[in-house]
C-alpha positions, 0 to 999 in steps of 0.5 A: 490525489493530494497527499493528505487524501491519499493517506486518509484512503490508505488508513481507511484500507488498513482499518477495513482489513483490506491489506493482506501480507502474503510474505515479508515483502509482498502484499495484496491490497483490495482497492476500490477498483480491484485487488493490487499486488504491492511489493517491497524490494531489498532496498525498501522501494515499493511498487504497486500494480495499480494504474495510478502507481504506474503513472504517478509513482505513488498510490493509496495501496503502497501508502497503506503498506508503508504505514503497515510496515512502519507500525509493525517495526515499532512493536 
């Protein structure tokens, strides 16, 4: 998936309220094909349980969490 399409999808997930913070570094993201667990480790590295992230190292779910985390830091 091209980066701009991934960002658009991540924004759509956020606007639809499909990103749920479980703890400071753990999130559930309800994607189009299932609910995925996104975790940020102590170094800030993101990991998602979806197949796309496992094969490509990035996905709209992890992008949504990065966007959400950036927005909360600016407040």
